[in-house]
N, C-alpha and C positions, 0 to 999 in steps of 0.2 A: 491810155486817158480811158478815164469813168465817163460812160454815159448818164448817168445817173443825176439826178438834179441837185441842184451844188446850193451850197449852206446858206447865203444867202438867200434865198426861193421858199426855200424852205423855215428857216426864219421870218420870214413877212407871211407868210401862210399860216404860222402858229401864233400870230398876236390876238392877245386875245380870247384865246381855247386854254380853258379849263381840263376838258375829260377827253383831248388829243396832245400830243406829244411826241418830238419826232430824234429818231438817235441813227447815227451816221458812227460807224466805225474803218478806220484806214487800219488792217493789218498786214500789209505788204510792206517788208522792209522796216517800217515802227507799226507800232499799234495807237493809234488815238483816236479816241471817243468825243463826240462830240451830241448833247443834249439839251433840248427845245427851253426855255425859261420856262415854260409853262411846266414843265417835269413837276417838279414840287409840287403845283396845287393839285397833278394827278392822283400822285401815290404818296407823295409823301417826304421824300426821298431827296437830298439838290444831288446836282453832276458831282458836287464832291464825295458826296457821300456816296454814290454808285460805282465811281471810279476805285474805290480802299473797297470792293466786295470784287472777290474774286472773278464768277464772274457777272461781273456787270451786273447789269437790271436784270437777268436770266437766275443769278444767285437767290432772290426775291419770290419765283415760282415754289407752289407749292408742290410740295412733297407726293400728292397725290396727282399731280398731272408732268413734272418732272421728267420722267423714261419717258413718257408719249415726246413730249418737248426735245426731248434729247435725239430722241431717236429721226424724230423729222429734220432735224440737227444737219446729224450726221447722212443722212439718205443726202440734202440736200450738198453740204458738202464733198460728198464722192463722188455724186449724178454732176461732169460737168456740161451736161445738158440741161440741167436744171438752172434757171435763174432766179426762179423767186418761191415763196410757199406761204403760207397763210398758218397759226399759230394763233390758239385759244388758248390760257391756260388761268390759272389763281392764281393772285400772288397778295404777301404777305407786305401793305401798309405799314409805314412808321408808328401811326398809333392801334396795332395791333390786329386793323378791321383784314376783310380779304375781299379782294375786288377781282372781277373781270376783269382781263384786260384780251383786246383779236390785235394781234402785231400781222402784218403785209409788209412781209419781206422781200429784197429785191438787192440780185446780187451784182458786183459785176467782177471779169477774173481777168488776168494776166493772159499772157501768153501760153503758158505751158497747161491752163484752166482752174486752174488756182485759184480760188477768189481773192481778192483784194481790197474789194471793199462794199460795204453794205449799208443798207438806206433801210429806216424802219419807220412806218408812221403809226403808232397804238393807238389804238382807242378803249377808251374806259366805254365797257359794254355789260358792267352790274347789272344799270337798269332793265336793260333789255332781257339780262338771262332770270331773271326775276318773274318778269314779266312772261316770259317764256317755261319757264318752271311751274307760275301758277297755272296757264293753262294747259298745261299737262297735266295737273294736277288734276285741272276743273275736267279738261275733257277724260283722265280715268274715273271721276264721280262718276262722270254722265254713261260710261260704258255699263261699269258697274248697279248705275239706276237702273238703266236699261236692260243688263240680265237678270236684274232682281224682277223686273216688272211682268219680263218675259214669262220668269218664273211663278208670279202670281197669278197672273193670267192663267196660266194653263194647271192651276194651282184651285183656284175660282171658278173656271170650265169646269175642273169635273169635279167641283161638291157643289156647283148649279144643276148637273145632270143627275148627282147620285138619286139625291130625292123622289126625280119620275119614276126610277126601277117600284120603289113601292107606292108610289100615288099611282102608275097605269098598273100596276101588279094586282093590286088589290081593288081596282075599281074595277079592270076587268074580270074578275070573279067574284065580285060582287051580282055584273053585269049579267054574266053566265050562267054561274050557278045556280039553280034556283030553287033547291032542294037544302039549303043553310039556314044552320039551327041561329034566333034571335043569339042566342050567346056569340056565335061566327060571326053575324052580320056587328056586331057591336064590340066586337078584337077585331077585325079588316077595319073599319070606321073611325078604329083607334088609332091604328096604324096609319091612316090615312090624313088623321086629324094632326100626330104630331111631324108626320114625314114637311106637309103642311107648314104649321108652327118655322120648323126649321129651313126653308126654303126660304118664308119671307121675311126671316130675321135673316140670315144672310143676304138676302136684295138691298134689306133696309140701309142695315152696314155699310153695305157697298157701296150704295150711292151718295150716304151721310159722309163717306169715307170717299168719295169722288168728290163731292163738290166743296171739301175742305179744301182738299188738295191742289182745285181749279181754281177754286176762290168766290166756285157760285155760292156758298155763305158766307152771307155776310155777318161776321162777329159784332154783335151791338152790346155789351158790355153795362151793365147798371148794380144801384149799390143793392145786393143783397143778404136777410139774415139767413149763418150758415144754416146754423141749424134749421131754422123753416124749411129753407129750399131741398136739406138734404130726406128731413124727414117727409116734405112732399115728395119729392121723388122716388121714393122706397116704395108707395100705397101699393102701387101696384101688385109689391111682390107679398104682399098680407095671405094671401091663399093659399102660396105656396111653404108660407114658415109657418101659418097651423097646422098644415097638413103633415109638414112633415117634422113638427112641433121644435123649432128652431127658435131661439129666441133672441131677434136681435137690439142692440142696445140700444142707443146714440149717447154720446158723452161730449157734449161742447158746450162752452157756456151761451149763453141766449146774449150779448153782449159784443159777438162776433159777427163781422160783416167783411163781404169777400167782391172784390169788383168783377162780374162776370156774365157772360152770356146765360140767361137761367136758361131755356131750351137745351141748352150744349149740356153747359155744368153737368144737368142733369140727367143725362141720358150718360156722360163719363162716370158718374156716381153710379147710377142703376146699373152698366154693368162687372163694374167690379162687385157691387154688392152682391148683383145676380149669379156672378160664378164665386163669389165666396158659399154663398146658401148652394149653390148648386152640389157643392164640394163638399159640406160640412152634413155631418152624419145626425138622424133622431138625435132629438137630445140636450143637441150642442146647444153652441153660442156663434152668433157674430158682433161684434163690436165697430162702432163705427165713433174714431173721435174725432179732433178738429183741435188745433190751437195756431198762433201766431209762429212761426217757422223761424223766419227772419224780420228784418224792417222788412215791410210794405207785401211780404208774403205771405199767406194762410194755407198751411200743413190743415191735408184730410187723410184718413190712415182706415184702414178696413181689413180688420184682423178675422180670419175666420179660424176654426180650430180643425177644418177638416186634414183632406186625404194627401196635400203638399200637393209640390210638383219636383219630379226627379231631376238631379242634374244633369241630365243629360238633353232635358226640354227647357231649365232654365236660360236657353242661352238663343233659345226660337222665338223668345216673346218676343212681341211686339215687331215682328220683322216682315215683309211683303214678299219673302222670298221662298221663307223657308215655312211649313204647318204642326205647327203643336194640340192635337185632342187628344183627351183623356175622358173617357164617359164621366161623370157625375156619379153621388152615391143611390143614385138612382137610373141608373147606366143610362140619362140624359145627356145630350153630344149638343156642343153648343157649337157654333158655324167657325169658331178659331179667327173671328177678323172682330169680336168684340175690345179685347184688348190693346190691337190694331186702330181700333176708330177713338179708343180713349189717349192714346199719346199722342194723336196725332190735333185733336178736342185741345189738351192741355197743352200743348205746344202753338197751338194758335193763341193760345191767352197768355203766354212767356212765361208758364210752368215747366216742371219736371217729371218727372215717372220715375220710379224706382219701386223693389220692392226686397222680398226676405221671406224664404221657405224651406221648409224641413219636412223631407220628405214622415209619412203619417205622423206631424202634428201640427201642421197648416203653412196657416200664407197670410199675411200680410203687404198689403200696397198701400206706397205713396204716391200720393200726387200734390203738387202747391202751385198756387193764383193767389194772382198779387189780389191784398187788403186794398176793400174800400176804403176812400179819406172822407171823413166828415169834413164838409162845405157849412162853414160856420160862417152869416155873413152880421155884422157887428156894424148897426145903422144912430149914428152918435158923433156928432159934433163937437165934440170936449173932447180933444186927444189925449190929453192927460189920464183920461177915462177908459178910454181906448187903450193905452200902454197897461192901465190897469188891470182893466179883463182878458191882455192878451196872455201876461202876467199870471194871473191867477187858474187860466187855462190851460194853457201849459206846462203848468206847475200839476196839476189835480185831471189831468184827462192826455188820453196819445190819441195820434193817426188826425191833425187838426189841421187843414188850411182853410185860413182864414181872411175875410174881404170884409174893407169897409166901405160906409158909406156915410157921405156928411149930413142928409136929410134922407126924406123920404122918396123925392123925387128924382135924386140922383141911386138910390136902392132899386126905381122902379127899372132903370135904363137896365142896372149893371143883369137885373133879373132873364131881363133879355136872352144874355149869350150861359145862363147859368141855372142853374136847379138849387139851392143850399139844402141840406140837410137842416138845420133848423137857422132862423133868427132873431137875434139880441137884438130889441130896440126899443129907445127913451122917448115915455112922451110925451114933452115938453121939446118940439124940436122946431127950427124954423119953415116955413112955410108951410111945411104939411107938419099936422099931429102924429100922434103914434097913431089912435084912433081912424083916421082919415088913411094913414099908410096901409095899415090892415084892413080895409073895407075895399083902397086901388089893388090889397094883395090878393084878394079872395073873390076878389070879382072873376078872375080867370079858375076854372074848376082843378085845372091843373095844380093849382100853388095853395086849395085847400087841406093837404096832406102835409107840410108845412109845417113844424111846427112853430109859435112863436109866443116869445118872453120879453115880458116887456119889464121897463126896469125904469122906476119913477121916485121924486123925492117929492114930486104932486099930485097924491091917490088918492082921489074918495070913493064914498061906497058908489058914487053915481058911477063915475067913472069906472070903478071897478066891473059895475054891473054890468058897462054897454061895452066893456072887452069882452065879459065869461057869456053874452051872447054872440058876440063876434066868433064866438069858439076859441076863443082865447086862454086857458086856466094856469100859465102859469104868466103869476105877477108877484116883481118882485120890491124891495121901496129899498131906499137909498137913505144912509149912505149903505154901499153893497154889502154883504157878507157873501163870503169867499165859498165857507163851505151852502149853505143855502142857492149858489149860483152855478155850483158843480154838481149839484141831486139835481134842480133841475134840468140844466144838460142833462144827467143819464137818467133821467125819466125821460125827454122827448124822445130819445136816441133807442131807448132800449125795453119802451113798455109795450 
């Protein structure tokens, strides 16, 4: 007699379950198989489908797991002291998916010790196994990151100590050697100065990188003109470029805007251009170009005619666990952290970094940053005119987000929550006319830089004079001329 749970009890417990099912096999004298009703919910096969398979449910086991399962079952069958086993395996469901099952198997034996009956409760553990795999991948990544950071700390510790050999050594000579010539003193001071610059650059890069990693530097993006931002960022390199006779050329449209943190993006660009200048021989060029990369992104490229990066060093760039430093054309050395900081800054902006380099021919480094959207506020109470403005702007301009207000009061409420790039407003409006709206707008100093375009059918010299005195210099008469509106917007955006 079997001492296992009977079919009625199993059927009762299986009701309402989708990812758990039961299997009973009577194999003494006559083979008989029972499957709980929910087997189809779990694996897609009916009990009739399974009965037709040579090894029933186990015929579905993935070949990767089949031999292991087979060995466990053979061991269970041959050892009459064993009465249970736990199996985990993948099966191929009827719809072609692979799922993980855990089978808890119990057996009953006859007087000769031969298995006469088996009862299995089977769980779909696919979600559990997927989470285990995800956790293992996370743990693996964390282990690799810890190892990389340990290596990074080792590298940085060495680099932080290295300049002190120069600093202390030459300082000691200057202090103790009284008979040094002026030339020798100047030379030793130069060594101390260069070592100090290297140390300061290393510490600054390290601190900025650490603050970005830990979130202590808050990214505060604003709308920035790409050309102006880059030109301002590299002004500190002018003495070096003049001394080395290197021409830095900027080829960037004046109407290109990015949405970035000005200090951080300037630092990233400065690091890239500084590297380009360092590795470029005298008399050569460094080119900085920028253009729209894809929808919503700006690409900035720094191209040099320098020494290039050897192939064995290219895989080490941007990594914290490996170091690659080569002297510049004048023997000067960087900290090795500049590019890593560039990548961290660009990652925080949601962009990408990549490069191409050929030894002896130069390098080009690419970064992408979000393009700044132009926020346009239309203050107009006529829905048909708003629709017309939308159509004209969408056809003639790119990258605009449009908000609307029916009157000046509604517009002032909206302005509490966002700063538009430009405002288009009618003069003749209910509750508050255009003059009153502009006066209210410009009462706040931070709003005085917002360009305003007045569009009206009721303009005269006195009204135009009032607007001009307020600082509004874009005034268009109705009916609206599409070209005039687009030109006025371009002048407001790109002046």
